[in-house]
N, CA, C and O atoms as CSV, one atom per row, in Angstrom:
chain,resi,resn,atom,element,x,y,z
A,1,UNK,N,N,158.971,112.962,60.760
A,1,UNK,CA,C,159.582,113.383,62.011
A,1,UNK,C,C,161.092,113.205,61.972
A,1,UNK,O,O,161.825,114.067,62.457
A,2,UNK,N,N,161.572,112.094,61.400
A,2,UNK,CA,C,163.000,111.809,61.378
A,2,UNK,C,C,163.792,112.814,60.552
A,2,UNK,O,O,164.920,113.164,60.900
A,3,UNK,N,N,163.194,113.276,59.454
A,3,UNK,CA,C,163.910,114.229,58.610
A,3,UNK,C,C,163.872,115.640,59.189
A,3,UNK,O,O,164.754,116.448,58.900
A,4,UNK,N,N,162.863,115.946,60.000
A,4,UNK,CA,C,162.758,117.278,60.576
A,4,UNK,C,C,163.740,117.510,61.708
A,4,UNK,O,O,164.049,118.655,62.038
A,5,UNK,N,N,164.235,116.431,62.308
A,5,UNK,CA,C,165.172,116.590,63.417
A,5,UNK,C,C,166.517,117.136,62.927
A,5,UNK,O,O,167.257,117.745,63.700
A,6,UNK,N,N,166.829,116.925,61.667
A,6,UNK,CA,C,168.096,117.413,61.125
A,6,UNK,C,C,168.158,118.940,61.159
A,6,UNK,O,O,169.247,119.514,61.180
A,7,UNK,N,N,166.997,119.601,61.166
A,7,UNK,CA,C,166.968,121.061,61.220
A,7,UNK,C,C,167.239,121.578,62.632
A,7,UNK,O,O,167.599,122.743,62.803
A,8,UNK,N,N,167.070,120.736,63.633
A,8,UNK,CA,C,167.313,121.156,65.010
A,8,UNK,C,C,168.800,121.182,65.349
A,8,UNK,O,O,169.210,121.898,66.263
A,9,UNK,N,N,169.602,120.420,64.634
A,9,UNK,CA,C,171.031,120.345,64.940
A,9,UNK,C,C,171.719,121.699,64.750
A,9,UNK,O,O,172.446,122.114,65.653
A,10,UNK,N,N,171.537,122.416,63.632
A,10,UNK,CA,C,172.178,123.735,63.517
A,10,UNK,C,C,171.656,124.735,64.549
A,10,UNK,O,O,172.411,125.579,65.031
A,11,UNK,N,N,170.374,124.643,64.886
A,11,UNK,CA,C,169.824,125.560,65.884
A,11,UNK,C,C,170.477,125.302,67.235
A,11,UNK,O,O,170.872,126.237,67.930
A,12,UNK,N,N,170.589,124.023,67.604
A,12,UNK,CA,C,171.259,123.671,68.857
A,12,UNK,C,C,172.714,124.140,68.829
A,12,UNK,O,O,173.224,124.655,69.825
A,13,UNK,N,N,173.369,123.963,67.703
A,13,UNK,CA,C,174.760,124.397,67.575
A,13,UNK,C,C,174.914,125.900,67.736
A,13,UNK,O,O,175.849,126.362,68.389
A,14,UNK,N,N,174.006,126.664,67.146
A,14,UNK,CA,C,174.077,128.119,67.262
A,14,UNK,C,C,173.840,128.571,68.701
A,14,UNK,O,O,174.508,129.483,69.187
A,15,UNK,N,N,172.895,127.934,69.376
A,15,UNK,CA,C,172.637,128.289,70.775
A,15,UNK,C,C,173.857,127.948,71.630
A,15,UNK,O,O,174.256,128.735,72.489
A,16,UNK,N,N,174.445,126.780,71.395
A,16,UNK,CA,C,175.620,126.365,72.157
A,16,UNK,C,C,176.795,127.310,71.921
A,16,UNK,O,O,177.454,127.726,72.875
A,17,UNK,N,N,177.060,127.645,70.683
A,17,UNK,CA,C,178.173,128.558,70.367
A,17,UNK,C,C,177.907,129.942,70.949
A,17,UNK,O,O,178.819,130.577,71.480
A,18,UNK,N,N,176.667,130.412,70.852
A,18,UNK,CA,C,176.326,131.713,71.435
A,18,UNK,C,C,176.537,131.730,72.939
A,18,UNK,O,O,177.072,132.699,73.478
A,19,UNK,N,N,176.124,130.669,73.622
A,19,UNK,CA,C,176.310,130.583,75.070
A,19,UNK,C,C,177.804,130.533,75.415
A,19,UNK,O,O,178.240,131.178,76.368
A,20,UNK,N,N,178.578,129.779,74.656
A,20,UNK,CA,C,180.014,129.694,74.879
A,20,UNK,C,C,180.676,131.059,74.683
A,20,UNK,O,O,181.527,131.450,75.482
A,21,UNK,N,N,180.298,131.782,73.640
A,21,UNK,CA,C,180.880,133.106,73.405
A,21,UNK,C,C,180.503,134.082,74.513
A,21,UNK,O,O,181.323,134.907,74.915
A,22,UNK,N,N,179.266,133.997,75.012
A,22,UNK,CA,C,178.842,134.852,76.115
A,22,UNK,C,C,179.663,134.560,77.373
A,22,UNK,O,O,180.116,135.486,78.045
A,23,UNK,N,N,179.856,133.286,77.692
A,23,UNK,CA,C,180.646,132.932,78.874
A,23,UNK,C,C,182.096,133.374,78.731
A,23,UNK,O,O,182.707,133.823,79.700
A,24,UNK,N,N,182.646,133.252,77.535
A,24,UNK,CA,C,184.012,133.701,77.289
A,24,UNK,C,C,184.119,135.211,77.454
A,24,UNK,O,O,185.087,135.708,78.030
A,25,UNK,N,N,183.124,135.946,76.949
A,25,UNK,CA,C,183.109,137.402,77.096
A,25,UNK,C,C,183.048,137.801,78.568
A,25,UNK,O,O,183.783,138.688,79.003
A,26,UNK,N,N,182.175,137.150,79.334
A,26,UNK,CA,C,182.042,137.464,80.765
A,26,UNK,C,C,183.345,137.154,81.510
A,26,UNK,O,O,183.745,137.911,82.395
A,27,UNK,N,N,183.999,136.061,81.163
A,27,UNK,CA,C,185.255,135.702,81.807
A,27,UNK,C,C,186.330,136.753,81.538
A,27,UNK,O,O,187.053,137.153,82.450
A,28,UNK,N,N,186.432,137.194,80.299
A,28,UNK,CA,C,187.419,138.221,79.964
A,28,UNK,C,C,187.083,139.548,80.641
A,28,UNK,O,O,187.982,140.276,81.061
A,29,UNK,N,N,185.809,139.858,80.744
A,29,UNK,CA,C,185.398,141.096,81.400
A,29,UNK,C,C,185.774,141.072,82.887
A,29,UNK,O,O,186.245,142.077,83.421
A,30,UNK,N,N,185.572,139.954,83.543
A,30,UNK,CA,C,185.925,139.833,84.964
A,30,UNK,C,C,187.432,139.923,85.146
A,30,UNK,O,O,187.903,140.592,86.065
A,31,UNK,N,N,188.196,139.259,84.283
A,31,UNK,CA,C,189.662,139.319,84.384
A,31,UNK,C,C,190.169,140.737,84.170
A,31,UNK,O,O,191.108,141.163,84.842
A,32,UNK,N,N,189.559,141.479,83.239
A,32,UNK,CA,C,189.971,142.861,83.008
A,32,UNK,C,C,189.701,143.741,84.220
A,32,UNK,O,O,190.513,144.604,84.557
A,33,UNK,N,N,188.558,143.525,84.881
A,33,UNK,CA,C,188.250,144.293,86.089
A,33,UNK,C,C,189.233,143.975,87.199
A,33,UNK,O,O,189.661,144.871,87.927
A,34,UNK,N,N,189.597,142.699,87.334
A,34,UNK,CA,C,190.569,142.314,88.351
A,34,UNK,C,C,191.931,142.954,88.075
A,34,UNK,O,O,192.577,143.470,88.988
A,35,UNK,N,N,192.360,142.916,86.823
A,35,UNK,CA,C,193.648,143.512,86.470
A,35,UNK,C,C,193.631,145.023,86.682
A,35,UNK,O,O,194.626,145.591,87.131
A,36,UNK,N,N,192.514,145.682,86.364
A,36,UNK,CA,C,192.411,147.127,86.583
A,36,UNK,C,C,192.514,147.458,88.062
A,36,UNK,O,O,193.152,148.442,88.436
A,37,UNK,N,N,191.892,146.644,88.905
A,37,UNK,CA,C,191.974,146.875,90.348
A,37,UNK,C,C,193.399,146.687,90.851
A,37,UNK,O,O,193.855,147.431,91.718
A,38,UNK,N,N,194.106,145.695,90.311
A,38,UNK,CA,C,195.494,145.484,90.722
A,38,UNK,C,C,196.381,146.646,90.280
A,38,UNK,O,O,197.261,147.080,91.024
A,39,UNK,N,N,196.145,147.145,89.067
A,39,UNK,CA,C,196.942,148.264,88.565
A,39,UNK,C,C,196.682,149.508,89.404
A,39,UNK,O,O,197.614,150.262,89.682
A,40,UNK,N,N,195.443,149.739,89.811
A,40,UNK,CA,C,195.121,150.900,90.644
A,40,UNK,C,C,195.825,150.843,91.996
A,40,UNK,O,O,196.160,151.873,92.580
A,41,UNK,N,N,196.043,149.620,92.483
A,41,UNK,CA,C,196.734,149.462,93.771
A,41,UNK,C,C,198.250,149.448,93.606
A,41,UNK,O,O,198.979,149.371,94.595
A,42,UNK,N,N,198.731,149.521,92.371
A,42,UNK,CA,C,200.166,149.573,92.123
A,42,UNK,C,C,200.823,148.212,92.060
A,42,UNK,O,O,202.039,148.107,92.221
A,43,UNK,N,N,200.043,147.163,91.829
A,43,UNK,CA,C,200.576,145.801,91.757
A,43,UNK,C,C,200.646,145.382,90.297
A,43,UNK,O,O,199.736,145.659,89.515
A,44,UNK,N,N,201.737,144.711,89.939
A,44,UNK,CA,C,201.901,144.222,88.572
A,44,UNK,C,C,200.974,143.021,88.354
A,44,UNK,O,O,201.154,141.999,89.016
A,45,UNK,N,N,199.986,143.108,87.449
A,45,UNK,CA,C,199.046,141.992,87.269
A,45,UNK,C,C,199.672,140.749,86.640
A,45,UNK,O,O,199.097,139.666,86.740
A,46,UNK,N,N,200.820,140.873,86.003
A,46,UNK,CA,C,201.439,139.699,85.386
A,46,UNK,C,C,201.957,138.722,86.443
A,46,UNK,O,O,202.225,137.563,86.125
A,47,UNK,N,N,202.101,139.165,87.683
A,47,UNK,CA,C,202.541,138.266,88.743
A,47,UNK,C,C,201.480,137.229,89.090
A,47,UNK,O,O,201.805,136.175,89.636
A,48,UNK,N,N,200.231,137.510,88.783
A,48,UNK,CA,C,199.137,136.626,89.157
A,48,UNK,C,C,198.634,135.756,88.009
A,48,UNK,O,O,197.650,135.033,88.165
A,49,UNK,N,N,199.297,135.819,86.867
A,49,UNK,CA,C,198.920,134.945,85.749
A,49,UNK,C,C,199.392,133.534,86.084
A,49,UNK,O,O,200.591,133.256,86.085
A,50,UNK,N,N,198.441,132.647,86.367
A,50,UNK,CA,C,198.794,131.321,86.864
A,50,UNK,C,C,199.060,130.318,85.751
A,50,UNK,O,O,199.901,129.434,85.915
A,51,UNK,N,N,198.373,130.430,84.634
A,51,UNK,CA,C,198.587,129.438,83.592
A,51,UNK,C,C,199.254,130.071,82.373
A,51,UNK,O,O,198.866,131.158,81.945
A,52,UNK,N,N,200.249,129.397,81.821
A,52,UNK,CA,C,200.903,129.932,80.629
A,52,UNK,C,C,200.013,129.773,79.405
A,52,UNK,O,O,199.125,128.921,79.369
A,53,UNK,N,N,200.262,130.593,78.423
A,53,UNK,CA,C,199.492,130.530,77.182
A,53,UNK,C,C,199.832,129.231,76.452
A,53,UNK,O,O,201.003,128.919,76.235
A,54,UNK,N,N,198.818,128.494,76.086
A,54,UNK,CA,C,199.018,127.254,75.355
A,54,UNK,C,C,198.958,127.556,73.864
A,54,UNK,O,O,197.900,127.870,73.319
A,55,UNK,N,N,200.103,127.458,73.224
A,55,UNK,CA,C,200.165,127.797,71.808
A,55,UNK,C,C,199.580,126.699,70.930
A,55,UNK,O,O,199.249,126.942,69.770
A,56,UNK,N,N,199.452,125.495,71.477
A,56,UNK,CA,C,198.951,124.394,70.679
A,56,UNK,C,C,197.429,124.285,70.688
A,56,UNK,O,O,196.865,123.472,69.956
A,57,UNK,N,N,196.759,125.093,71.506
A,57,UNK,CA,C,195.300,124.974,71.571
A,57,UNK,C,C,194.651,125.397,70.257
A,57,UNK,O,O,193.657,124.798,69.849
A,58,UNK,N,N,195.182,126.404,69.593
A,58,UNK,CA,C,194.601,126.806,68.311
A,58,UNK,C,C,194.879,125.755,67.242
A,58,UNK,O,O,194.060,125.545,66.347
A,59,UNK,N,N,196.026,125.097,67.332
A,59,UNK,CA,C,196.336,124.015,66.397
A,59,UNK,C,C,195.377,122.849,66.598
A,59,UNK,O,O,194.894,122.261,65.630
A,60,UNK,N,N,195.104,122.515,67.858
A,60,UNK,CA,C,194.182,121.424,68.157
A,60,UNK,C,C,192.762,121.776,67.710
A,60,UNK,O,O,192.047,120.921,67.188
A,61,UNK,N,N,192.357,123.018,67.909
A,61,UNK,CA,C,191.037,123.450,67.467
A,61,UNK,C,C,190.924,123.372,65.948
A,61,UNK,O,O,189.897,122.952,65.415
A,62,UNK,N,N,191.977,123.778,65.261
A,62,UNK,CA,C,191.989,123.685,63.801
A,62,UNK,C,C,191.877,122.249,63.317
A,62,UNK,O,O,191.148,121.961,62.368
A,63,UNK,N,N,192.603,121.348,63.974
A,63,UNK,CA,C,192.505,119.938,63.610
A,63,UNK,C,C,191.103,119.393,63.872
A,63,UNK,O,O,190.584,118.600,63.087
A,64,UNK,N,N,190.500,119.816,64.965
A,64,UNK,CA,C,189.145,119.375,65.276
A,64,UNK,C,C,188.149,119.848,64.218
A,64,UNK,O,O,187.263,119.093,63.817
A,65,UNK,N,N,188.290,121.085,63.769
A,65,UNK,CA,C,187.401,121.600,62.723
A,65,UNK,C,C,187.624,120.888,61.392
A,65,UNK,O,O,186.679,120.677,60.632
A,66,UNK,N,N,188.867,120.520,61.112
A,66,UNK,CA,C,189.144,119.730,59.913
A,66,UNK,C,C,188.450,118.376,60.030
A,66,UNK,O,O,187.905,117.865,59.051
A,67,UNK,N,N,188.472,117.793,61.237
A,67,UNK,CA,C,187.781,116.519,61.459
A,67,UNK,C,C,186.290,116.635,61.243
A,67,UNK,O,O,185.667,115.727,60.692
A,68,UNK,N,N,185.706,117.754,61.675
A,68,UNK,CA,C,184.269,117.970,61.461
A,68,UNK,C,C,183.974,118.065,59.960
A,68,UNK,O,O,183.016,117.464,59.474
A,69,UNK,N,N,184.790,118.813,59.237
A,69,UNK,CA,C,184.568,118.971,57.795
A,69,UNK,C,C,184.726,117.639,57.063
A,69,UNK,O,O,183.922,117.303,56.195
A,70,UNK,N,N,185.760,116.887,57.416
A,70,UNK,CA,C,185.942,115.579,56.783
A,70,UNK,C,C,184.814,114.625,57.158
A,70,UNK,O,O,184.390,113.805,56.343
A,71,UNK,N,N,184.332,114.735,58.389
A,71,UNK,CA,C,183.212,113.897,58.815
A,71,UNK,C,C,181.946,114.203,58.056
A,71,UNK,O,O,181.193,113.294,57.707
A,72,UNK,N,N,181.700,115.476,57.794
A,72,UNK,CA,C,180.519,115.858,57.010
A,72,UNK,C,C,180.632,115.316,55.586
A,72,UNK,O,O,179.663,114.798,55.030
A,73,UNK,N,N,181.827,115.441,55.002
A,73,UNK,CA,C,182.008,114.923,53.644
A,73,UNK,C,C,181.865,113.403,53.610
A,73,UNK,O,O,181.228,112.865,52.704
A,74,UNK,N,N,182.446,112.709,54.579
A,74,UNK,CA,C,182.344,111.250,54.606
A,74,UNK,C,C,180.905,110.815,54.867
A,74,UNK,O,O,180.447,109.829,54.289
A,75,UNK,N,N,180.188,111.530,55.723
A,75,UNK,CA,C,178.782,111.218,55.969
A,75,UNK,C,C,177.938,111.404,54.728
A,75,UNK,O,O,177.026,110.620,54.466
A,76,UNK,N,N,178.236,112.426,53.972
A,76,UNK,CA,C,177.511,112.672,52.723
A,76,UNK,C,C,177.746,111.530,51.731
A,76,UNK,O,O,176.824,111.067,51.060
A,77,UNK,N,N,178.998,111.092,51.659
A,77,UNK,CA,C,179.322,109.990,50.749
A,77,UNK,C,C,178.627,108.703,51.198
A,77,UNK,O,O,178.094,107.961,50.373
A,78,UNK,N,N,178.636,108.439,52.512
A,78,UNK,CA,C,177.941,107.248,53.023
A,78,UNK,C,C,176.440,107.326,52.743
A,78,UNK,O,O,175.812,106.326,52.395
A,79,UNK,N,N,175.883,108.505,52.897
A,79,UNK,CA,C,174.455,108.689,52.655
A,79,UNK,C,C,174.119,108.417,51.192
A,79,UNK,O,O,173.122,107.760,50.893
A,80,UNK,N,N,174.947,108.920,50.285
A,80,UNK,CA,C,174.672,108.732,48.858
A,80,UNK,C,C,174.906,107.300,48.395
A,80,UNK,O,O,174.091,106.740,47.663
A,81,UNK,N,N,176.013,106.713,48.818
A,81,UNK,CA,C,176.376,105.402,48.278
A,81,UNK,C,C,175.651,104.252,48.959
A,81,UNK,O,O,175.185,103.335,48.282
A,82,UNK,N,N,175.545,104.280,50.275
A,82,UNK,CA,C,174.960,103.152,50.999
A,82,UNK,C,C,173.530,103.391,51.443
A,82,UNK,O,O,172.864,102.462,51.899
A,83,UNK,N,N,173.051,104.605,51.321
A,83,UNK,CA,C,171.685,104.910,51.712
A,83,UNK,C,C,171.471,104.958,53.217
A,83,UNK,O,O,170.344,104.802,53.688
A,84,UNK,N,N,172.535,105.172,53.971
A,84,UNK,CA,C,172.420,105.295,55.423
A,84,UNK,C,C,171.687,106.600,55.737
A,84,UNK,O,O,171.944,107.615,55.089
A,85,UNK,N,N,170.780,106.594,56.716
A,85,UNK,CA,C,170.051,107.828,57.037
A,85,UNK,C,C,170.984,108.992,57.363
A,85,UNK,O,O,172.088,108.796,57.870
A,86,UNK,N,N,170.523,110.205,57.064
A,86,UNK,CA,C,171.345,111.411,57.231
A,86,UNK,C,C,171.970,111.522,58.607
A,86,UNK,O,O,173.189,111.642,58.731
A,87,UNK,N,N,171.143,111.482,59.641
A,87,UNK,CA,C,171.637,111.718,60.998
A,87,UNK,C,C,172.699,110.699,61.398
A,87,UNK,O,O,173.715,111.057,61.994
A,88,UNK,N,N,172.465,109.445,61.074
A,88,UNK,CA,C,173.413,108.386,61.437
A,88,UNK,C,C,174.720,108.565,60.683
A,88,UNK,O,O,175.794,108.484,61.278
A,89,UNK,N,N,174.643,108.805,59.397
A,89,UNK,CA,C,175.849,108.924,58.578
A,89,UNK,C,C,176.693,110.120,59.011
A,89,UNK,O,O,177.902,109.995,59.207
A,90,UNK,N,N,176.057,111.269,59.156
A,90,UNK,CA,C,176.808,112.471,59.492
A,90,UNK,C,C,177.375,112.416,60.906
A,90,UNK,O,O,178.553,112.706,61.114
A,91,UNK,N,N,176.547,112.049,61.871
A,91,UNK,CA,C,177.017,112.092,63.260
A,91,UNK,C,C,178.125,111.083,63.509
A,91,UNK,O,O,179.110,111.398,64.178
A,92,UNK,N,N,177.979,109.868,62.978
A,92,UNK,CA,C,179.030,108.880,63.222
A,92,UNK,C,C,180.338,109.271,62.550
A,92,UNK,O,O,181.406,109.126,63.145
A,93,UNK,N,N,180.271,109.754,61.347
A,93,UNK,CA,C,181.504,110.121,60.653
A,93,UNK,C,C,182.183,111.324,61.313
A,93,UNK,O,O,183.411,111.377,61.386
A,94,UNK,N,N,181.404,112.275,61.788
A,94,UNK,CA,C,181.999,113.429,62.471
A,94,UNK,C,C,182.715,112.968,63.733
A,94,UNK,O,O,183.855,113.361,63.981
A,95,UNK,N,N,182.046,112.129,64.538
A,95,UNK,CA,C,182.671,111.660,65.771
A,95,UNK,C,C,183.897,110.792,65.504
A,95,UNK,O,O,184.920,110.935,66.174
A,96,UNK,N,N,183.797,109.898,64.531
A,96,UNK,CA,C,184.917,109.007,64.236
A,96,UNK,C,C,186.126,109.798,63.735
A,96,UNK,O,O,187.239,109.585,64.215
A,97,UNK,N,N,185.928,110.692,62.794
A,97,UNK,CA,C,187.061,111.423,62.236
A,97,UNK,C,C,187.640,112.436,63.229
A,97,UNK,O,O,188.854,112.635,63.267
A,98,UNK,N,N,186.786,113.076,64.029
A,98,UNK,CA,C,187.317,113.971,65.062
A,98,UNK,C,C,188.120,113.187,66.087
A,98,UNK,O,O,189.169,113.641,66.543
A,99,UNK,N,N,187.628,112.013,66.444
A,99,UNK,CA,C,188.367,111.168,67.379
A,99,UNK,C,C,189.714,110.745,66.834
A,99,UNK,O,O,190.717,110.778,67.546
A,100,UNK,N,N,189.740,110.349,65.575
A,100,UNK,CA,C,191.003,109.934,64.948
A,100,UNK,C,C,191.987,111.093,64.923
A,100,UNK,O,O,193.165,110.909,65.227
A,101,UNK,N,N,191.524,112.270,64.571
A,101,UNK,CA,C,192.424,113.423,64.495
A,101,UNK,C,C,192.931,113.812,65.880
A,101,UNK,O,O,194.104,114.153,66.028
A,102,UNK,N,N,192.064,113.769,66.904
A,102,UNK,CA,C,192.520,114.115,68.249
A,102,UNK,C,C,193.478,113.071,68.809
A,102,UNK,O,O,194.395,113.419,69.552
A,103,UNK,N,N,193.283,111.791,68.467
A,103,UNK,CA,C,194.251,110.762,68.866
A,103,UNK,C,C,195.586,111.012,68.176
A,103,UNK,O,O,196.642,110.876,68.793
A,104,UNK,N,N,195.541,111.376,66.906
A,104,UNK,CA,C,196.773,111.716,66.183
A,104,UNK,C,C,197.477,112.902,66.849
A,104,UNK,O,O,198.697,112.886,67.012
A,105,UNK,N,N,196.713,113.925,67.232
A,105,UNK,CA,C,197.307,115.091,67.894
A,105,UNK,C,C,197.964,114.678,69.207
A,105,UNK,O,O,199.089,115.087,69.496
A,106,UNK,N,N,197.270,113.877,69.995
A,106,UNK,CA,C,197.829,113.429,71.277
A,106,UNK,C,C,199.084,112.591,71.063
A,106,UNK,O,O,200.073,112.745,71.778
A,107,UNK,N,N,199.034,111.707,70.075
A,107,UNK,CA,C,200.190,110.852,69.767
A,107,UNK,C,C,201.377,111.692,69.317
A,107,UNK,O,O,202.512,111.395,69.687
A,108,UNK,N,N,201.140,112.728,68.532
A,108,UNK,CA,C,202.244,113.567,68.062
A,108,UNK,C,C,202.845,114.393,69.206
A,108,UNK,O,O,204.015,114.768,69.140
A,109,UNK,N,N,202.062,114.680,70.250
A,109,UNK,CA,C,202.574,115.441,71.381
A,109,UNK,C,C,203.395,114.576,72.328
A,109,UNK,O,O,204.287,115.083,73.008
A,110,UNK,N,N,203.107,113.275,72.384
A,110,UNK,CA,C,203.827,112.403,73.308
A,110,UNK,C,C,205.116,111.870,72.704
A,110,UNK,O,O,205.979,111.400,73.445
A,111,UNK,N,N,205.278,111.924,71.396
A,111,UNK,CA,C,206.514,111.433,70.763
A,111,UNK,C,C,207.649,112.390,70.924
A,111,UNK,O,O,208.753,112.123,70.448
């Protein structure tokens, strides 16, 4: 039973990513309809853009993905060398390394 649960993690991840992409698509579709309605009424839609584009969000996402990759590699090494079970080794290393990288990102933004 313990080894079979490792197969559920990618399935859960795919469902989560699919749901996130669907919600993002619906959000963009609604915004496009709103902008089209404003243009039809002769109003400039750029006046209603409330939040500026965050250029650092893609950088933060990239760092997070690097943390996931390093966590997988570190979990694999822990599994091979110390014999720690797969789920424990991988999940802890992914969380620890992603946390370290996000703290580094936050620290670099406040300096």
